[in-house]
Structure formats: C-alpha cells, structure tokens
N, CA and C atoms as a LAMMPS dump frame, in Angstrom:
ITEM: TIMESTEP
0
ITEM: NUMBER OF ATOMS
261
ITEM: BOX BOUNDS ff ff ff
-5.0000000000000000e+02 5.0000000000000000e+02
-5.0000000000000000e+02 5.0000000000000000e+02
-5.0000000000000000e+02 5.0000000000000000e+02
ITEM: ATOMS id mol type element x y z
1 1 1 N 0.839 -1.157 0
2 1 2 C 0 0 0
3 1 3 C 0.897 1.236 0
4 2 1 N 0.455 2.241 -0.719
5 2 2 C 1.158 3.517 -0.74
6 2 3 C 0.165 4.615 -0.378
7 3 1 N 0.587 5.524 0.483
8 3 2 C -0.237 6.665 0.867
9 3 3 C 0.558 7.93 0.559
10 4 1 N -0.014 8.803 -0.238
11 4 2 C 0.658 10.062 -0.552
12 4 3 C 0.46 11.051 0.588
13 5 1 N 1.204 12.138 0.561
14 5 2 C 1.049 13.168 1.584
15 5 3 C -0.321 13.836 1.502
16 6 1 N -0.991 13.7 0.337
17 6 2 C -2.345 14.24 0.181
18 6 3 C -3.414 13.252 0.659
19 7 1 N -2.99 12.05 1.074
20 7 2 C -3.927 11.061 1.589
21 7 3 C -4.459 10.081 0.56
22 8 1 N -3.949 10.111 -0.664
23 8 2 C -4.392 9.161 -1.685
24 8 3 C -3.761 7.797 -1.408
25 9 1 N -4.608 6.776 -1.336
26 9 2 C -4.153 5.42 -1.018
27 9 3 C -4.166 4.557 -2.275
28 10 1 N -3.046 3.859 -2.529
29 10 2 C -2.938 2.904 -3.62
30 10 3 C -2.548 1.559 -3.03
31 11 1 N -3.29 0.507 -3.368
32 11 2 C -2.988 -0.831 -2.885
33 11 3 C -2.385 -1.648 -4.02
34 12 1 N -1.305 -2.354 -3.73
35 12 2 C -0.631 -3.197 -4.711
36 12 3 C -0.861 -4.659 -4.372
37 13 1 N -1.002 -5.496 -5.378
38 13 2 C -1.178 -6.929 -5.173
39 13 3 C 0.115 -7.659 -5.504
40 14 1 N 0.215 -8.895 -5.028
41 14 2 C 1.362 -9.726 -5.35
42 14 3 C 2.461 -9.706 -4.314
43 15 1 N 2.303 -8.917 -3.269
44 15 2 C 3.337 -8.841 -2.243
45 15 3 C 3.23 -10.015 -1.286
46 16 1 N 2.051 -10.422 -0.9
47 16 2 C 1.854 -11.536 0.018
48 16 3 C 1.362 -11.056 1.363
49 17 1 N 0.921 -11.995 2.181
50 17 2 C 0.341 -11.675 3.481
51 17 3 C 1.341 -11.726 4.628
52 18 1 N 2.491 -12.31 4.411
53 18 2 C 3.455 -12.506 5.492
54 18 3 C 4.778 -11.838 5.174
55 19 1 N 4.741 -10.547 4.934
56 19 2 C 5.96 -9.802 4.629
57 19 3 C 6.544 -9.213 5.904
58 20 1 N 7.874 -9.187 5.946
59 20 2 C 8.595 -8.684 7.111
60 20 3 C 9.789 -7.866 6.65
61 21 1 N 10.235 -6.974 7.507
62 21 2 C 11.512 -6.307 7.316
63 21 3 C 11.653 -5.471 6.065
64 22 1 N 10.669 -4.717 5.697
65 22 2 C 10.753 -3.922 4.485
66 22 3 C 11.818 -2.831 4.624
67 23 1 N 12.62 -2.63 3.545
68 23 2 C 13.681 -1.623 3.558
69 23 3 C 13.858 -1.041 2.159
70 24 1 N 14.227 0.22 2.107
71 24 2 C 14.516 0.879 0.83
72 24 3 C 15.86 0.39 0.314
73 25 1 N 15.887 0.051 -0.975
74 25 2 C 17.122 -0.398 -1.596
75 25 3 C 17.816 0.721 -2.354
76 26 1 N 19.081 0.523 -2.693
77 26 2 C 19.828 1.533 -3.427
78 26 3 C 19.321 1.719 -4.857
79 27 1 N 18.458 0.808 -5.309
80 27 2 C 17.894 0.879 -6.653
81 27 3 C 16.583 1.663 -6.7
82 28 1 N 16.142 2.217 -5.557
83 28 2 C 14.91 2.992 -5.495
84 28 3 C 13.668 2.167 -5.226
85 29 1 N 13.808 0.865 -5.137
86 29 2 C 12.675 -0.029 -4.851
87 29 3 C 12.645 -0.355 -3.36
88 30 1 N 11.522 -0.911 -2.923
89 30 2 C 11.402 -1.409 -1.558
90 30 3 C 11.616 -2.922 -1.595
91 31 1 N 12.409 -3.419 -0.678
92 31 2 C 12.717 -4.84 -0.575
93 31 3 C 12.09 -5.379 0.702
94 32 1 N 11.669 -6.653 0.673
95 32 2 C 10.996 -7.237 1.835
96 32 3 C 11.235 -8.736 1.875
97 33 1 N 10.948 -9.323 3.028
98 33 2 C 11.091 -10.769 3.222
99 33 3 C 9.712 -11.418 3.215
100 34 1 N 9.597 -12.548 2.531
101 34 2 C 8.402 -13.399 2.568
102 34 3 C 8.756 -14.584 3.454
103 35 1 N 8.678 -14.387 4.736
104 35 2 C 9.167 -15.392 5.674
105 35 3 C 8.342 -16.672 5.68
106 36 1 N 7.038 -16.563 5.681
107 36 2 C 6.192 -17.733 5.858
108 36 3 C 5.773 -18.343 4.52
109 37 1 N 5.304 -17.528 3.609
110 37 2 C 4.735 -18.038 2.356
111 37 3 C 5.716 -18.853 1.538
112 38 1 N 6.873 -18.269 1.249
113 38 2 C 7.748 -18.938 0.296
114 38 3 C 9.214 -18.897 0.675
115 39 1 N 9.556 -18.304 1.794
116 39 2 C 10.968 -18.202 2.15
117 39 3 C 11.742 -17.48 1.069
118 40 1 N 11.244 -16.341 0.633
119 40 2 C 11.855 -15.619 -0.467
120 40 3 C 12.076 -14.154 -0.111
121 41 1 N 12.807 -13.476 -0.969
122 41 2 C 13.025 -12.042 -0.864
123 41 3 C 12.237 -11.4 -2
124 42 1 N 11.511 -10.337 -1.682
125 42 2 C 10.712 -9.658 -2.693
126 42 3 C 11.176 -8.232 -2.917
127 43 1 N 10.812 -7.703 -4.074
128 43 2 C 11.157 -6.338 -4.462
129 43 3 C 9.925 -5.716 -5.104
130 44 1 N 9.559 -4.503 -4.685
131 44 2 C 8.444 -3.806 -5.302
132 44 3 C 8.914 -2.414 -5.714
133 45 1 N 8.643 -2.072 -6.974
134 45 2 C 9.037 -0.773 -7.494
135 45 3 C 7.997 0.282 -7.124
136 46 1 N 8.301 1.52 -7.379
137 46 2 C 7.365 2.604 -7.083
138 46 3 C 6.119 2.539 -7.957
139 47 1 N 6.167 1.781 -9.055
140 47 2 C 4.981 1.604 -9.901
141 47 3 C 4.185 0.364 -9.534
142 48 1 N 4.661 -0.413 -8.542
143 48 2 C 3.929 -1.586 -8.07
144 48 3 C 4.34 -2.901 -8.695
145 49 1 N 5.409 -2.932 -9.483
146 49 2 C 5.868 -4.194 -10.078
147 49 3 C 6.594 -5.014 -9.007
148 50 1 N 6.107 -6.23 -8.768
149 50 2 C 6.669 -7.103 -7.743
150 50 3 C 7.488 -8.209 -8.387
151 51 1 N 8.688 -8.433 -7.853
152 51 2 C 9.552 -9.528 -8.27
153 51 3 C 9.926 -10.306 -7.023
154 52 1 N 9.92 -11.642 -7.117
155 52 2 C 10.264 -12.497 -5.991
156 52 3 C 11.503 -13.304 -6.325
157 53 1 N 12.434 -13.36 -5.379
158 53 2 C 13.679 -14.108 -5.539
159 53 3 C 13.723 -15.2 -4.479
160 54 1 N 13.861 -16.468 -4.866
161 54 2 C 13.891 -17.54 -3.868
162 54 3 C 15.132 -17.443 -2.992
163 55 1 N 14.964 -17.632 -1.706
164 55 2 C 16.079 -17.691 -0.762
165 55 3 C 16.275 -19.157 -0.415
166 56 1 N 16.858 -19.903 -1.332
167 56 2 C 16.874 -21.362 -1.262
168 56 3 C 17.531 -21.927 -0.015
169 57 1 N 18.585 -21.31 0.48
170 57 2 C 19.256 -21.861 1.661
171 57 3 C 18.811 -21.175 2.947
172 58 1 N 17.889 -20.247 2.837
173 58 2 C 17.451 -19.493 4.01
174 58 3 C 16.079 -19.956 4.467
175 59 1 N 15.95 -20.183 5.757
176 59 2 C 14.648 -20.52 6.316
177 59 3 C 14.078 -19.287 6.994
178 60 1 N 12.919 -18.893 6.595
179 60 2 C 12.191 -17.783 7.204
180 60 3 C 12.971 -16.475 7.254
181 61 1 N 13.342 -15.911 6.096
182 61 2 C 13.976 -14.592 6.145
183 61 3 C 13.016 -13.594 6.776
184 62 1 N 13.529 -12.751 7.679
185 62 2 C 12.622 -11.873 8.393
186 62 3 C 13.093 -10.445 8.563
187 63 1 N 14.33 -10.158 8.234
188 63 2 C 14.82 -8.787 8.335
189 63 3 C 15.723 -8.52 7.136
190 64 1 N 15.71 -7.273 6.672
191 64 2 C 16.487 -6.933 5.482
192 64 3 C 16.946 -5.481 5.58
193 65 1 N 18.116 -5.197 5.035
194 65 2 C 18.646 -3.841 5.043
195 65 3 C 19.579 -3.647 3.854
196 66 1 N 19.74 -2.399 3.445
197 66 2 C 20.694 -2.078 2.38
198 66 3 C 22.094 -2.099 2.971
199 67 1 N 23.043 -2.593 2.183
200 67 2 C 24.427 -2.656 2.635
201 67 3 C 25.363 -2.082 1.588
202 68 1 N 26.645 -2.225 1.803
203 68 2 C 27.627 -1.683 0.868
204 68 3 C 27.611 -2.411 -0.476
205 69 1 N 28.059 -1.74 -1.49
206 69 2 C 28.186 -2.363 -2.81
207 69 3 C 26.879 -2.572 -3.54
208 70 1 N 25.806 -1.905 -3.139
209 70 2 C 24.532 -2.038 -3.84
210 70 3 C 23.795 -3.326 -3.55
211 71 1 N 24.112 -3.987 -2.452
212 71 2 C 23.456 -5.25 -2.103
213 71 3 C 22.464 -5.051 -0.969
214 72 1 N 21.53 -6.001 -0.869
215 72 2 C 20.612 -6.071 0.267
216 72 3 C 21.034 -7.284 1.095
217 73 1 N 21.052 -7.115 2.406
218 73 2 C 21.426 -8.175 3.336
219 73 3 C 20.211 -8.546 4.169
220 74 1 N 20.02 -9.842 4.42
221 74 2 C 18.859 -10.288 5.182
222 74 3 C 19.25 -11.332 6.211
223 75 1 N 18.494 -11.371 7.309
224 75 2 C 18.693 -12.357 8.358
225 75 3 C 17.601 -13.412 8.285
226 76 1 N 17.894 -14.605 8.774
227 76 2 C 16.949 -15.712 8.682
228 76 3 C 16.627 -16.289 10.054
229 77 1 N 15.569 -17.086 10.089
230 77 2 C 15.143 -17.741 11.315
231 77 3 C 16.089 -18.814 11.794
232 78 1 N 17 -19.283 10.939
233 78 2 C 17.942 -20.312 11.356
234 78 3 C 19.337 -19.729 11.613
235 79 1 N 19.398 -18.403 11.849
236 79 2 C 20.652 -17.778 12.25
237 79 3 C 21.637 -17.473 11.14
238 80 1 N 21.217 -17.535 9.901
239 80 2 C 22.098 -17.22 8.779
240 80 3 C 21.881 -15.787 8.302
241 81 1 N 22.857 -15.294 7.58
242 81 2 C 22.771 -13.993 6.931
243 81 3 C 22.922 -14.216 5.441
244 82 1 N 22.047 -13.602 4.652
245 82 2 C 22.096 -13.743 3.209
246 82 3 C 22.321 -12.401 2.532
247 83 1 N 22.736 -12.449 1.283
248 83 2 C 23.013 -11.247 0.502
249 83 3 C 22.385 -11.407 -0.876
250 84 1 N 21.735 -10.351 -1.358
251 84 2 C 21.183 -10.373 -2.695
252 84 3 C 21.567 -9.058 -3.374
253 85 1 N 22.044 -9.164 -4.603
254 85 2 C 22.433 -7.948 -5.327
255 85 3 C 21.205 -7.316 -5.961
256 86 1 N 21.232 -6.013 -6.095
257 86 2 C 20.112 -5.289 -6.682
258 86 3 C 20.328 -5.141 -8.176
259 87 1 N 19.213 -5.074 -8.93
260 87 2 C 19.346 -4.942 -10.403
261 87 3 C 19.905 -3.599 -10.812
C-alpha cells in the first residue's frame, strides 16, 4: 500500500500476506522478506511491479537492510545472513 502526503491510497497486489523487514534499496525499490509463504526475498518498485527471488538456503527470512556495494542483506530464522544484489 502507498499513501501520498495528500492522503491518496494505492494498494498493490502480489506482495503476500506474510511480509517482514521492508527496507529501501539503493535501486529505489522497496525490498521485503516473505518469511512464511515462500521463504523468499521480494522487491516492489514505485509503480507496483513485484519480483520475488527464492532464498533457497534461508529458512524464514525476516529482516532486510541495504548494505555496501549495492546489495541487500537479510537475516533468517535459522541464524544465517544472506546477501542479494540489486538490479
């Protein structure tokens, strides 16, 4: 969902019901974790285009942040840290 400063609300589909740890990426998109649904990392652009990236070795990614070198870093429920590069 996006809310403008004027109060206009836009709802986007395709993000999922169990998103966690949303963070702004260096690419201008918002990145988030799909901890329960698919164990994946998601990306949504300002126009609402959603892309999902599988986190194959990560169980329950739940936190994400921008890091050095244009990458996003995420933490998992099994104590691992993952890295995904931005487009």
